[in-house]
OpenMM code with the backbone's topology and positions (N, CA, C; nanometers):
from openmm import Vec3, app, unit

residues = "MET ASN LEU ILE LEU LEU PHE CYS ILE SER ILE ILE MET ILE VAL PHE SER ILE GLY VAL LYS ILE SER THR ASN PRO ALA GLN LEU GLY SER TYR PHE ALA TYR ARG THR LYS ASN SER MET ARG SER GLU HIS THR TRP THR ASP GLY ASN ASN TYR ALA GLY ARG CYS LEU MET LEU SER ALA PRO PHE GLN ILE ILE LEU LEU VAL ALA SER GLU ALA TYR LEU PRO THR HIS PRO ASN ARG ILE PHE VAL LEU LEU VAL ALA SER ILE PHE ILE SER VAL VAL VAL THR THR PHE LEU THR GLU LYS ARG LEU SER ARG MET TYR TYR LYS ASP GLY LYS ARG LYS PRO SER THR PHE".split()
positions = [
    Vec3(0.1017, -0.1055, -0.0073),
    Vec3(-0.0027, 0.0066, -0.0014),
    Vec3(0.0804, 0.1130, 0.0079),
    Vec3(0.0312, 0.2339, -0.0476),
    Vec3(0.1112, 0.3405, -0.0783),
    Vec3(0.1206, 0.4225, 0.0639),
    Vec3(0.2344, 0.4717, 0.1016),
    Vec3(0.2655, 0.5684, 0.1987),
    Vec3(0.1763, 0.6802, 0.1990),
    Vec3(0.1739, 0.7397, 0.0867),
    Vec3(0.0832, 0.8736, 0.0863),
    Vec3(-0.0418, 0.8372, 0.1549),
    Vec3(-0.1199, 0.7191, 0.0675),
    Vec3(-0.2466, 0.6807, 0.1099),
    Vec3(-0.2773, 0.6449, 0.2756),
    Vec3(-0.1759, 0.5760, 0.3237),
    Vec3(-0.1805, 0.5808, 0.4724),
    Vec3(-0.1647, 0.7018, 0.5297),
    Vec3(-0.0755, 0.7923, 0.4987),
    Vec3(-0.0670, 0.9326, 0.5504),
    Vec3(-0.2265, 0.9950, 0.5573),
    Vec3(-0.2912, 0.9950, 0.4370),
    Vec3(-0.4154, 1.0628, 0.3867),
    Vec3(-0.5228, 0.9878, 0.4936),
    Vec3(-0.5128, 0.8601, 0.4939),
    Vec3(-0.6077, 0.7963, 0.5955),
    Vec3(-0.5814, 0.8269, 0.7103),
    Vec3(-0.4825, 0.8604, 0.7807),
    Vec3(-0.4553, 0.8859, 0.9154),
    Vec3(-0.4923, 1.0161, 0.9561),
    Vec3(-0.4980, 1.1310, 0.8311),
    Vec3(-0.5643, 1.2524, 0.8444),
    Vec3(-0.7148, 1.2291, 0.8563),
    Vec3(-0.7678, 1.1420, 0.7993),
    Vec3(-0.9140, 1.1090, 0.7933),
    Vec3(-0.9589, 1.0659, 0.9281),
    Vec3(-0.8738, 0.9786, 0.9933),
    Vec3(-0.8950, 0.9344, 1.1194),
    Vec3(-0.8810, 1.0346, 1.2192),
    Vec3(-0.7930, 1.1484, 1.2030),
    Vec3(-0.7870, 1.2702, 1.2828),
    Vec3(-0.9099, 1.3289, 1.2752),
    Vec3(-0.9940, 1.3398, 1.1550),
    Vec3(-1.1159, 1.4220, 1.1554),
    Vec3(-1.2472, 1.3440, 1.2196),
    Vec3(-1.1758, 1.2028, 1.2141),
    Vec3(-1.3151, 1.1192, 1.2996),
    Vec3(-1.2910, 1.1256, 1.4309),
    Vec3(-1.1652, 1.1358, 1.4892),
    Vec3(-1.1635, 1.1492, 1.6323),
    Vec3(-1.1973, 1.2774, 1.6909),
    Vec3(-1.1935, 1.3895, 1.6050),
    Vec3(-1.2124, 1.5259, 1.6324),
    Vec3(-1.3952, 1.5072, 1.6434),
    Vec3(-1.4447, 1.4470, 1.5343),
    Vec3(-1.6067, 1.4313, 1.5657),
    Vec3(-1.6340, 1.3415, 1.6648),
    Vec3(-1.5557, 1.2493, 1.7286),
    Vec3(-1.6121, 1.1711, 1.8320),
    Vec3(-1.5849, 1.2659, 1.9592),
    Vec3(-1.4619, 1.3445, 1.9933),
    Vec3(-1.4598, 1.4320, 2.0867),
    Vec3(-1.5923, 1.5468, 2.0912),
    Vec3(-1.6206, 1.6046, 1.9670),
    Vec3(-1.7286, 1.7060, 1.9678),
    Vec3(-1.8712, 1.6377, 2.0086),
    Vec3(-1.8825, 1.5157, 1.9483),
    Vec3(-2.0111, 1.4340, 1.9990),
    Vec3(-2.0279, 1.3853, 2.1421),
    Vec3(-1.9024, 1.3865, 2.2196),
    Vec3(-1.9123, 1.3097, 2.3379),
    Vec3(-1.8992, 1.4224, 2.4520),
    Vec3(-1.8175, 1.4966, 2.4353),
    Vec3(-1.7917, 1.6145, 2.5390),
    Vec3(-1.7079, 1.7217, 2.4962),
    Vec3(-1.8118, 1.8347, 2.4186),
    Vec3(-1.7626, 1.9616, 2.3510),
    Vec3(-1.7060, 2.0759, 2.4281),
    Vec3(-1.7368, 2.0736, 2.5723),
    Vec3(-1.6821, 2.1560, 2.6620),
    Vec3(-1.5271, 2.1400, 2.7011),
    Vec3(-1.4837, 2.0079, 2.6869),
    Vec3(-1.3716, 1.9598, 2.7266),
    Vec3(-1.2702, 2.0303, 2.6231),
    Vec3(-1.3197, 2.0481, 2.4998),
    Vec3(-1.2286, 2.0654, 2.3939),
    Vec3(-1.1839, 2.2394, 2.4076),
    Vec3(-1.2757, 2.3047, 2.4480),
    Vec3(-1.2392, 2.4608, 2.4785),
    Vec3(-1.2707, 2.5268, 2.3457),
    Vec3(-1.2227, 2.6106, 2.3078),
    Vec3(-1.2610, 2.6824, 2.1792),
    Vec3(-1.2017, 2.6460, 2.0395),
    Vec3(-1.1175, 2.5457, 2.0532),
    Vec3(-1.0416, 2.4988, 1.9400),
    Vec3(-1.1256, 2.4069, 1.8463),
    Vec3(-1.2052, 2.3237, 1.8993),
    Vec3(-1.2648, 2.2178, 1.8194),
    Vec3(-1.4149, 2.2111, 1.8587),
    Vec3(-1.4810, 2.2890, 1.8280),
    Vec3(-1.6590, 2.2777, 1.8851),
    Vec3(-1.7157, 2.3609, 1.7494),
    Vec3(-1.8405, 2.3153, 1.7616),
    Vec3(-1.9208, 2.3797, 1.6765),
    Vec3(-1.9966, 2.4950, 1.7217),
    Vec3(-1.9457, 2.6136, 1.6510),
    Vec3(-1.9951, 2.7361, 1.7028),
    Vec3(-2.0253, 2.8329, 1.5673),
    Vec3(-2.1710, 2.8253, 1.5947),
    Vec3(-2.2366, 2.9084, 1.4734),
    Vec3(-2.3307, 3.0038, 1.5480),
    Vec3(-2.3859, 3.0920, 1.4847),
    Vec3(-2.4947, 3.1732, 1.5528),
    Vec3(-2.6135, 3.0885, 1.6032),
    Vec3(-2.6523, 2.9991, 1.5302),
    Vec3(-2.7576, 2.9180, 1.5609),
    Vec3(-2.7476, 2.8322, 1.6966),
    Vec3(-2.6067, 2.7781, 1.6931),
    Vec3(-2.5619, 2.6804, 1.7803),
    Vec3(-2.5332, 2.7657, 1.9274),
    Vec3(-2.4869, 2.8779, 1.9222),
    Vec3(-2.4577, 2.9757, 2.0471),
    Vec3(-2.5649, 3.0155, 2.1001),
    Vec3(-2.6914, 3.0063, 2.0893),
    Vec3(-2.8209, 3.0796, 2.1275),
    Vec3(-2.8240, 3.0368, 2.2827),
    Vec3(-2.8190, 2.8880, 2.3032),
    Vec3(-2.8402, 2.8414, 2.4340),
    Vec3(-2.7459, 2.7267, 2.4579),
    Vec3(-2.7346, 2.7161, 2.5894),
    Vec3(-2.6481, 2.5735, 2.6263),
    Vec3(-2.6989, 2.4332, 2.5434),
    Vec3(-2.8321, 2.4396, 2.5469),
    Vec3(-2.8944, 2.3317, 2.4627),
    Vec3(-2.8769, 2.3196, 2.3173),
    Vec3(-2.8782, 2.4346, 2.2824),
    Vec3(-2.8449, 2.4424, 2.1159),
    Vec3(-2.6791, 2.4056, 2.0993),
    Vec3(-2.6241, 2.4558, 2.1948),
    Vec3(-2.4675, 2.4506, 2.1516),
    Vec3(-2.4416, 2.2613, 2.1820),
    Vec3(-2.4787, 2.2362, 2.2883),
    Vec3(-2.4706, 2.0712, 2.2994),
    Vec3(-2.5351, 2.0048, 2.1964),
    Vec3(-2.6661, 2.0339, 2.1652),
    Vec3(-2.6897, 1.9591, 2.0610),
    Vec3(-2.6373, 1.9524, 1.9295),
    Vec3(-2.6030, 2.0864, 1.8829),
    Vec3(-2.5341, 2.1001, 1.7519),
    Vec3(-2.4152, 2.0411, 1.7492),
    Vec3(-2.3245, 2.0529, 1.8776),
    Vec3(-2.2171, 1.9591, 1.8622),
    Vec3(-2.2176, 1.8185, 1.8520),
    Vec3(-2.3206, 1.7571, 1.9295),
    Vec3(-2.3483, 1.6275, 1.9105),
    Vec3(-2.3620, 1.5588, 1.7734),
    Vec3(-2.4678, 1.6691, 1.7007),
    Vec3(-2.4826, 1.6146, 1.5584),
    Vec3(-2.3895, 1.6471, 1.4969),
    Vec3(-2.3148, 1.7699, 1.5033),
    Vec3(-2.1974, 1.7621, 1.4136),
    Vec3(-2.0869, 1.6721, 1.4001),
    Vec3(-2.0494, 1.6116, 1.5478),
    Vec3(-1.9781, 1.5183, 1.5519),
    Vec3(-1.9977, 1.3798, 1.5119),
    Vec3(-2.1411, 1.3678, 1.5178),
    Vec3(-2.2118, 1.2270, 1.4387),
    Vec3(-2.1789, 1.2332, 1.2944),
    Vec3(-2.2087, 1.3544, 1.2473),
    Vec3(-2.1916, 1.3472, 1.0990),
    Vec3(-2.0613, 1.3576, 1.0520),
    Vec3(-1.9355, 1.4215, 1.1021),
    Vec3(-1.8274, 1.3983, 1.0629),
    Vec3(-1.7858, 1.2481, 1.1110),
    Vec3(-1.8128, 1.1777, 1.1846),
    Vec3(-1.8026, 1.0465, 1.1951),
    Vec3(-1.8548, 0.9618, 1.1196),
    Vec3(-1.9467, 1.0018, 1.0413),
    Vec3(-2.0204, 0.9269, 0.9595),
    Vec3(-1.9771, 0.9159, 0.7890),
    Vec3(-1.8966, 1.0683, 0.7904),
    Vec3(-1.8366, 1.0995, 0.6705),
    Vec3(-1.6880, 1.0046, 0.6663),
    Vec3(-1.6527, 1.0188, 0.7761),
    Vec3(-1.4898, 0.9138, 0.7645),
    Vec3(-1.4709, 0.8066, 0.6875),
    Vec3(-1.5973, 0.7116, 0.7023),
    Vec3(-1.5545, 0.5949, 0.6265),
    Vec3(-1.5726, 0.6107, 0.4609),
    Vec3(-1.6868, 0.7017, 0.4379),
    Vec3(-1.6920, 0.7258, 0.2929),
    Vec3(-1.5744, 0.7706, 0.2185),
    Vec3(-1.4961, 0.9027, 0.3160),
    Vec3(-1.3664, 0.9574, 0.2426),
    Vec3(-1.2805, 0.8337, 0.2391),
    Vec3(-1.2549, 0.7336, 0.3302),
    Vec3(-1.1534, 0.6185, 0.3408),
    Vec3(-1.1777, 0.5473, 0.1868),
    Vec3(-1.3079, 0.5168, 0.1727),
    Vec3(-1.3349, 0.4193, 0.0748),
    Vec3(-1.3052, 0.4957, -0.0599),
    Vec3(-1.3594, 0.6489, -0.0878),
    Vec3(-1.3268, 0.6855, -0.1810),
    Vec3(-1.1585, 0.7119, -0.2224),
    Vec3(-1.0756, 0.7241, -0.0942),
    Vec3(-0.9544, 0.7372, -0.1222),
    Vec3(-0.8860, 0.6032, -0.1815),
    Vec3(-0.9262, 0.4914, -0.1051),
    Vec3(-0.8841, 0.3650, -0.1533),
    Vec3(-0.9088, 0.3185, -0.3162),
    Vec3(-1.0476, 0.3558, -0.3162),
    Vec3(-1.0978, 0.3316, -0.4608),
    Vec3(-1.0020, 0.4083, -0.5650),
    Vec3(-1.0082, 0.5270, -0.5291),
    Vec3(-0.8975, 0.6174, -0.6150),
    Vec3(-0.7672, 0.5573, -0.6581),
    Vec3(-0.6996, 0.5179, -0.5221),
    Vec3(-0.5584, 0.4660, -0.5207),
    Vec3(-0.5683, 0.3539, -0.6277),
    Vec3(-0.6758, 0.2812, -0.6180),
    Vec3(-0.6764, 0.1266, -0.6978),
    Vec3(-0.7096, 0.1534, -0.8314),
    Vec3(-0.8078, 0.2555, -0.8800),
    Vec3(-0.8567, 0.2287, -0.9846),
    Vec3(-0.8477, 0.3625, -1.0852),
    Vec3(-0.7886, 0.4819, -1.0254),
    Vec3(-0.7509, 0.5776, -1.1244),
    Vec3(-0.5992, 0.5669, -1.1567),
    Vec3(-0.5702, 0.6532, -1.2545),
    Vec3(-0.4304, 0.6712, -1.3051),
    Vec3(-0.3518, 0.7440, -1.1863),
    Vec3(-0.2473, 0.6843, -1.1778),
    Vec3(-0.1386, 0.7677, -1.0930),
    Vec3(-0.0789, 0.8965, -1.1201),
    Vec3(-0.0962, 0.9848, -0.9876),
    Vec3(-0.0563, 1.1141, -0.9996),
    Vec3(-0.0324, 1.1537, -0.8800),
    Vec3(0.0811, 1.2135, -0.8808),
    Vec3(0.1466, 1.2493, -0.7342),
    Vec3(0.0521, 1.3478, -0.6429),
    Vec3(-0.0129, 1.4295, -0.7022),
    Vec3(-0.0955, 1.5275, -0.6206),
    Vec3(-0.2486, 1.4947, -0.6174),
    Vec3(-0.2784, 1.3657, -0.7307),
    Vec3(-0.4191, 1.3369, -0.7004),
    Vec3(-0.4923, 1.3040, -0.5637),
    Vec3(-0.4309, 1.2423, -0.4921),
    Vec3(-0.4685, 1.1788, -0.3514),
    Vec3(-0.4953, 1.2995, -0.2770),
    Vec3(-0.3897, 1.3927, -0.2599),
    Vec3(-0.4047, 1.5219, -0.1769),
    Vec3(-0.5060, 1.6156, -0.2298),
    Vec3(-0.5457, 1.6058, -0.3435),
    Vec3(-0.6769, 1.6879, -0.3821),
    Vec3(-0.7999, 1.6339, -0.3441),
    Vec3(-0.8141, 1.5025, -0.3534),
    Vec3(-0.9001, 1.4187, -0.3230),
    Vec3(-0.9233, 1.4321, -0.1599),
    Vec3(-0.8233, 1.4269, -0.1162),
    Vec3(-0.8317, 1.4372, 0.0491),
    Vec3(-0.9188, 1.5885, 0.0879),
    Vec3(-0.8360, 1.6997, 0.0595),
    Vec3(-0.8843, 1.8082, 0.0818),
    Vec3(-1.0303, 1.8610, 0.0240),
    Vec3(-1.0496, 1.7706, -0.0858),
    Vec3(-1.2000, 1.7895, -0.1539),
    Vec3(-1.2978, 1.7224, -0.0395),
    Vec3(-1.2456, 1.6042, -0.0133),
    Vec3(-1.3596, 1.5114, 0.0743),
    Vec3(-1.3791, 1.5852, 0.2021),
    Vec3(-1.2730, 1.6233, 0.2399),
    Vec3(-1.2779, 1.6974, 0.3873),
    Vec3(-1.3691, 1.8197, 0.3762),
    Vec3(-1.3269, 1.9348, 0.2883),
    Vec3(-1.4145, 2.0302, 0.2831),
    Vec3(-1.5633, 1.9990, 0.2362),
    Vec3(-1.5739, 1.8995, 0.1646),
    Vec3(-1.7252, 1.8501, 0.1311),
    Vec3(-1.8146, 1.8108, 0.2653),
    Vec3(-1.7214, 1.7399, 0.3349),
    Vec3(-1.7805, 1.6938, 0.4570),
    Vec3(-1.8075, 1.7646, 0.5507),
    Vec3(-1.7205, 1.8688, 0.5718),
    Vec3(-1.7255, 2.0028, 0.6709),
    Vec3(-1.8678, 2.0959, 0.6120),
    Vec3(-1.8721, 2.1203, 0.4782),
    Vec3(-1.9831, 2.1896, 0.4319),
    Vec3(-2.1217, 2.1242, 0.4555),
    Vec3(-2.1288, 1.9827, 0.4051),
    Vec3(-2.2481, 1.9215, 0.4493),
    Vec3(-2.2738, 1.9136, 0.5782),
    Vec3(-2.1784, 1.8856, 0.6862),
    Vec3(-2.1998, 1.8891, 0.8221),
    Vec3(-2.2790, 2.0008, 0.8660),
    Vec3(-2.2073, 2.1101, 0.8195),
    Vec3(-2.2766, 2.2226, 0.8693),
    Vec3(-2.4097, 2.2699, 0.8236),
    Vec3(-2.4313, 2.2204, 0.6755),
    Vec3(-2.5635, 2.2557, 0.6266),
    Vec3(-2.6655, 2.1697, 0.7078),
    Vec3(-2.6339, 2.0418, 0.7435),
    Vec3(-2.7524, 1.9741, 0.7868),
    Vec3(-2.7262, 2.0139, 0.9592),
    Vec3(-2.6469, 2.0376, 1.0294),
    Vec3(-2.6546, 2.0639, 1.1765),
    Vec3(-2.7361, 2.2177, 1.1749),
    Vec3(-2.7240, 2.2999, 1.0858),
    Vec3(-2.7989, 2.4210, 1.0872),
    Vec3(-2.9366, 2.3998, 1.0709),
    Vec3(-2.9610, 2.3141, 0.9498),
    Vec3(-3.1042, 2.2643, 0.9318),
    Vec3(-3.1561, 2.2208, 1.0513),
    Vec3(-3.0782, 2.1269, 1.1128),
    Vec3(-3.1668, 2.0696, 1.2486),
    Vec3(-3.1923, 2.1423, 1.3391),
    Vec3(-3.0998, 2.2555, 1.3808),
    Vec3(-3.1018, 2.3303, 1.4692),
    Vec3(-3.2182, 2.4285, 1.4532),
    Vec3(-3.2385, 2.4690, 1.3171),
    Vec3(-3.3459, 2.5685, 1.3064),
    Vec3(-3.4829, 2.4980, 1.3174),
    Vec3(-3.4679, 2.3648, 1.2715),
    Vec3(-3.6140, 2.2986, 1.3024),
    Vec3(-3.6182, 2.2646, 1.4313),
    Vec3(-3.5323, 2.2210, 1.5117),
    Vec3(-3.5843, 2.1969, 1.6553),
    Vec3(-3.5953, 2.3052, 1.7679),
    Vec3(-3.5263, 2.4171, 1.7277),
    Vec3(-3.5219, 2.5120, 1.8410),
    Vec3(-3.5890, 2.6629, 1.7626),
    Vec3(-3.6386, 2.7370, 1.8593),
    Vec3(-3.6731, 2.8758, 1.8267),
    Vec3(-3.5708, 2.9754, 1.8096),
    Vec3(-3.5649, 3.0821, 1.7852),
    Vec3(-3.4840, 3.1786, 1.7763),
    Vec3(-3.3955, 3.2349, 1.9056),
    Vec3(-3.4882, 3.2052, 2.0006),
    Vec3(-3.4322, 3.2411, 2.1081),
    Vec3(-3.3561, 3.1318, 2.2141),
    Vec3(-3.3503, 3.0157, 2.1404),
    Vec3(-3.2799, 2.8902, 2.1775),
    Vec3(-3.3762, 2.8170, 2.2662),
    Vec3(-3.5064, 2.8296, 2.2713),
    Vec3(-3.5874, 2.7283, 2.3359),
    Vec3(-3.6329, 2.6104, 2.2544),
    Vec3(-3.6485, 2.5096, 2.3019),
    Vec3(-3.6797, 2.3780, 2.2133),
    Vec3(-3.8214, 2.3958, 2.1768),
    Vec3(-3.8523, 2.3575, 2.0161),
    Vec3(-4.0102, 2.3643, 1.9895),
    Vec3(-4.0794, 2.2469, 2.0540),
    Vec3(-4.1700, 2.2836, 2.0909),
    Vec3(-4.2683, 2.1426, 2.1836),
    Vec3(-4.3048, 2.0321, 2.0799),
    Vec3(-4.3022, 2.0565, 1.9350),
    Vec3(-4.3345, 1.9352, 1.8447),
    Vec3(-4.1906, 1.8460, 1.8329),
    Vec3(-4.0912, 1.8557, 1.8821),
    Vec3(-3.9499, 1.8063, 1.8587),
    Vec3(-3.8957, 1.7153, 1.9999),
    Vec3(-3.9813, 1.7094, 2.0719),
    Vec3(-3.9356, 1.6514, 2.2069),
    Vec3(-3.9156, 1.4965, 2.2029),
] * unit.nanometer
topology = app.Topology()
chain = topology.addChain("A")
for resn in residues:
    res = topology.addResidue(resn, chain)
    for name in ("N", "CA", "C"):
        topology.addAtom(name, app.Element.getBySymbol(name[0]), res)
């Protein structure tokens, strides 16, 4: 197996472990790795729920990124920068999708003042 592929997979596993830390205990990480947006900072409940959901989304995207990298290594022609471009693109896409899904969930479950909507208990 290619050393560059192993390096890229280890970077994806770091993203996976950040997702695990965000979803389990976001307050322990401080201000470095937490999901902080306008919607998530409205109350403590929205912040905790947003971090839990964002962490789960990052954890779910990691296996798909690894499959993409391994498949590209096996089936696409060899180019030295190809795997790094795929790595950056897959991480960027997973962060954008995670942000979109988490914001949609927070706006669906909470009012603008941070209180939970009654239909989402």
